[in-house]
Rosetta silent file (secondary structure, phi, psi, omega in degrees, C-alpha in Angstrom):
SEQUENCE: MKNGPAYSATGYKQTRFTALTNAFQNVSTGPANFYGWNILNLTASTMYVKFSDTSAGAVGTAAVKFSLLIPANGTAFFELQFPLRFSTQIRAYAVTGAGDADATAPGTAAIVDVFYMD
SCORE:     score description
SCORE:     0.000 S_00000001
   1 L     0.000  136.382 -176.517  -15.473   -4.257   -6.365 S_00000001
   2 E  -109.869  126.553 -178.968  -11.812   -4.915   -7.084 S_00000001
   3 E  -105.642   23.318  173.517  -10.505   -4.264  -10.617 S_00000001
   4 E   151.998  151.945  113.826   -7.232   -5.501  -10.620 S_00000001
   5 E   -82.302  147.281  171.499   -3.707   -5.403   -9.908 S_00000001
   6 E  -144.575  152.604 -176.206   -2.195   -3.779  -12.952 S_00000001
   7 E   -90.629  139.672 -179.946    1.198   -2.329  -13.614 S_00000001
   8 L   -98.202  172.546  177.959    1.482    1.404  -14.215 S_00000001
   9 L   -54.982  -34.223 -179.132    4.110    3.216  -16.369 S_00000001
  10 L   -76.909  -11.226  179.303    6.248    3.725  -13.271 S_00000001
  11 L   103.150  -11.752  179.001    6.483    0.086  -12.520 S_00000001
  12 L   -72.308  152.136  168.389    4.094    0.199   -9.518 S_00000001
  13 E   -89.788  154.960  175.421    1.211   -2.184   -9.259 S_00000001
  14 E  -131.903  131.519  172.223   -2.091   -0.619   -8.859 S_00000001
  15 E  -114.903  127.837 -178.762   -5.189   -2.070   -7.175 S_00000001
  16 E  -115.604  136.023  174.446   -8.497   -0.194   -7.697 S_00000001
  17 E  -116.582  115.789 -177.236  -11.536   -0.558   -5.554 S_00000001
  18 E   -86.856   -9.218  176.428  -14.696    0.996   -7.052 S_00000001
  19 E  -150.010   68.081  178.620  -16.766    0.471   -3.833 S_00000001
  20 E   -77.512  129.029  174.852  -14.569    0.294   -0.685 S_00000001
  21 L  -138.801 -151.171 -161.498  -16.609    0.077    2.455 S_00000001
  22 L   -92.925   42.588  172.224  -16.331   -1.466    5.924 S_00000001
  23 L  -133.624  138.538  176.042  -15.157   -5.012    4.799 S_00000001
  24 L   -55.183  132.572  170.799  -11.473   -5.909    4.300 S_00000001
  25 E  -123.566  142.140 -175.982  -10.316   -5.921    0.695 S_00000001
  26 E   -90.067  122.106  175.176   -6.947   -7.376   -0.195 S_00000001
  27 L   -84.444  -52.406  177.778   -4.634   -4.856   -2.006 S_00000001
  28 L  -116.756  161.054 -179.385   -1.650   -7.343   -2.231 S_00000001
  29 L  -100.671   -0.936  177.608   -1.590  -11.107   -1.754 S_00000001
  30 L  -161.425 -166.375  178.847    1.678  -10.992    0.193 S_00000001
  31 L   -56.291  151.524 -177.423    4.367   -8.672    1.561 S_00000001
  32 E  -165.336  160.976  173.863    4.706   -5.408   -0.404 S_00000001
  33 E  -102.729  124.355 -173.246    5.924   -1.874   -0.332 S_00000001
  34 E   -84.156  119.280  179.804    3.187    0.728   -0.173 S_00000001
  35 E  -109.949  -23.479  179.127    3.816    3.793   -2.328 S_00000001
  36 E   174.087 -178.861 -178.144    0.673    5.843   -2.578 S_00000001
  37 E  -154.358  159.268  166.748   -3.081    6.285   -3.033 S_00000001
  38 E  -134.781  119.176 -173.325   -5.745    8.171   -4.823 S_00000001
  39 E  -132.415  127.567 -178.307   -9.045    8.215   -2.893 S_00000001
  40 E  -111.034  130.851  172.755  -12.407    9.719   -3.763 S_00000001
  41 L  -111.629  111.914 -177.073  -15.063   10.207   -1.019 S_00000001
  42 L  -100.502   20.118  177.238  -18.396   10.803   -2.775 S_00000001
  43 L  -107.858  156.527 -179.186  -20.375   11.183    0.434 S_00000001
  44 L   -76.724    4.407 -179.663  -21.297   14.398    2.377 S_00000001
  45 L  -122.997  153.793  172.479  -19.502   13.137    5.467 S_00000001
  46 L   -60.316  142.308  166.997  -15.870   12.556    6.455 S_00000001
  47 E  -132.684  170.377 -178.367  -14.597    9.034    6.144 S_00000001
  48 E  -124.462  127.855  171.903  -11.497    7.104    7.045 S_00000001
  49 E  -105.523  126.459 -175.464   -9.665    4.692    4.884 S_00000001
  50 E  -122.983  148.275 -175.510   -7.579    2.337    6.909 S_00000001
  51 E  -122.248  135.242  178.286   -4.773   -0.002    6.000 S_00000001
  52 E  -119.172  149.089  174.759   -3.787   -3.215    7.905 S_00000001
  53 L  -113.249   68.292 -179.478   -0.730   -5.390    7.630 S_00000001
  54 L  -141.368  159.826  168.489   -2.527   -8.629    8.479 S_00000001
  55 L  -109.489    3.892  174.755   -3.973  -11.620    6.620 S_00000001
  56 L  -149.885  173.098 -179.147   -6.758  -12.325    9.118 S_00000001
  57 L   104.424  163.555 -173.243   -8.978  -10.546   11.597 S_00000001
  58 L  -102.644  153.140  169.637  -12.111   -8.508   11.391 S_00000001
  59 L   -53.669  134.239  177.028  -12.678   -4.792   10.678 S_00000001
  60 L    90.736  -17.188  175.109  -12.659   -3.050   14.081 S_00000001
  61 L  -116.067  -34.441 -175.974  -10.446   -5.731   15.756 S_00000001
  62 L   -72.673  146.813 -175.577   -7.483   -6.239   13.464 S_00000001
  63 L   -62.567  137.814  177.772   -4.500   -3.925   14.045 S_00000001
  64 L   -94.838  127.820  176.901   -4.539   -0.746   11.897 S_00000001
  65 L   -80.336  -42.892  173.315   -1.136    0.225   10.384 S_00000001
  66 E  -162.108  160.138  178.618   -2.361    3.676    9.355 S_00000001
  67 E  -128.528  149.259  178.407   -5.454    5.670    8.598 S_00000001
  68 E  -125.056  131.596  176.314   -6.279    8.488    6.177 S_00000001
  69 E   -86.776  121.803  176.854   -8.953   11.039    6.852 S_00000001
  70 E  -111.467  121.145 -175.424  -10.885   11.825    3.592 S_00000001
  71 L   -68.898  153.257  174.051  -12.948   14.973    3.753 S_00000001
  72 L   -45.583  128.941  179.528  -16.578   15.081    2.773 S_00000001
  73 L    51.321   31.878 -176.283  -16.997   15.120   -1.027 S_00000001
  74 L  -116.267 -175.466  176.832  -13.198   15.158   -1.167 S_00000001
  75 E  -139.043  156.482  173.446  -10.191   13.459   -2.495 S_00000001
  76 E  -137.262  127.537  172.600   -6.788   12.513   -1.255 S_00000001
  77 E  -133.480  138.190  173.773   -3.742   11.652   -3.489 S_00000001
  78 E  -159.021  142.074  170.650   -0.184   11.121   -2.349 S_00000001
  79 E  -121.492  121.581 -177.306    2.906    9.298   -3.532 S_00000001
  80 E   -74.319  139.715  178.742    5.490    8.478   -0.904 S_00000001
  81 E   -70.487  -39.554 -174.941    9.129    9.107   -1.751 S_00000001
  82 E  -120.924  129.237 -175.375   10.147    6.127    0.422 S_00000001
  83 E   -69.682  155.892  170.575    7.715    3.156    0.706 S_00000001
  84 E   -97.143  123.877 -178.118    5.987    1.916    3.823 S_00000001
  85 E   -85.192  133.243  174.679    6.689   -1.808    4.151 S_00000001
  86 E  -111.050  110.939 -170.035    3.925   -4.238    4.799 S_00000001
  87 L   -81.336  -20.185  179.510    5.457   -7.532    5.937 S_00000001
  88 L  -103.141  -65.208  167.660    2.318   -9.671    5.733 S_00000001
  89 L  -174.144  167.269 -177.499    0.076   -8.082    3.058 S_00000001
  90 L   -98.848  120.257  176.006   -1.847   -4.826    2.420 S_00000001
  91 E  -127.996  145.939 -175.223   -5.516   -4.811    3.266 S_00000001
  92 E  -133.353  152.050  166.875   -7.945   -1.764    3.142 S_00000001
  93 E  -158.288  168.856 -176.687  -11.399   -0.715    4.276 S_00000001
  94 E  -128.151  139.407  176.140  -13.403    2.474    4.806 S_00000001
  95 E  -142.387  176.748  179.979  -15.423    3.580    7.883 S_00000001
  96 L   -94.548  -11.012 -176.520  -16.895    6.688    9.338 S_00000001
  97 L  -120.798  154.704 -173.468  -14.861    6.959   12.545 S_00000001
  98 L   -72.965  -31.702 -172.289  -11.260    7.720   13.380 S_00000001
  99 L   -65.272  151.004  177.240  -10.908    5.042   16.083 S_00000001
 100 L   -65.201  -24.182 -178.664   -9.279    1.667   15.304 S_00000001
 101 L   -88.596   -2.993  177.450  -12.285   -0.169   16.655 S_00000001
 102 L   -66.386  136.421  178.871  -14.725    1.662   14.332 S_00000001
 103 L  -132.923   15.164 -173.607  -16.577   -0.602   11.989 S_00000001
 104 L   -84.180  125.744  179.703  -19.437    1.656   10.694 S_00000001
 105 L   -65.893  144.756  172.849  -19.819    1.709    6.898 S_00000001
 106 L   -71.056  158.153 -179.294  -19.742    5.069    5.179 S_00000001
 107 L   -66.224  -27.117  174.029  -23.003    6.208    3.535 S_00000001
 108 L  -131.130  129.423 -177.755  -21.399    5.940    0.108 S_00000001
 109 L   -64.550  153.313 -179.747  -18.463    3.603   -0.621 S_00000001
 110 E   -87.688  156.923  169.062  -15.125    5.160   -1.529 S_00000001
 111 E  -101.976  117.138 -170.021  -13.220    4.776   -4.821 S_00000001
 112 E  -125.774  136.349  169.545   -9.686    3.868   -4.031 S_00000001
 113 E  -121.551  131.802  178.873   -6.483    3.255   -6.016 S_00000001
 114 E  -123.125  132.246 -179.149   -3.438    1.929   -4.148 S_00000001
 115 E  -109.001  130.085 -177.028   -0.001    1.931   -5.633 S_00000001
 116 E  -154.288  174.008  174.498    2.580   -0.643   -4.382 S_00000001
 117 E  -138.714  140.138  176.804    5.365   -3.005   -5.315 S_00000001
 118 L   -67.302    0.000    0.000    5.905   -6.587   -4.257 S_00000001
């Protein structure tokens, strides 16, 4: 479930997913600068949240720009000093495996906040 983009006090846009799993979710609707994340893994297994710079393609076949390993029952928060540019759009999904071709859903969906600017 996607709750938004909303502007934060720093001027970033924030998109929140309360149930990110193995289906692409659009963070931005067009090109954007990626500034950070806050991710909660509520399952007892490691998961990977992956980000893609595409507007089409399926999980497991679309190019992955980068992946984040989220430990079991863990969290990951980070704010980049310099943004990572997505030239098409920011898309995200969560899976159980590290490989770019993995499409297996985690046992429990992730809660994900992404911070970006158009």
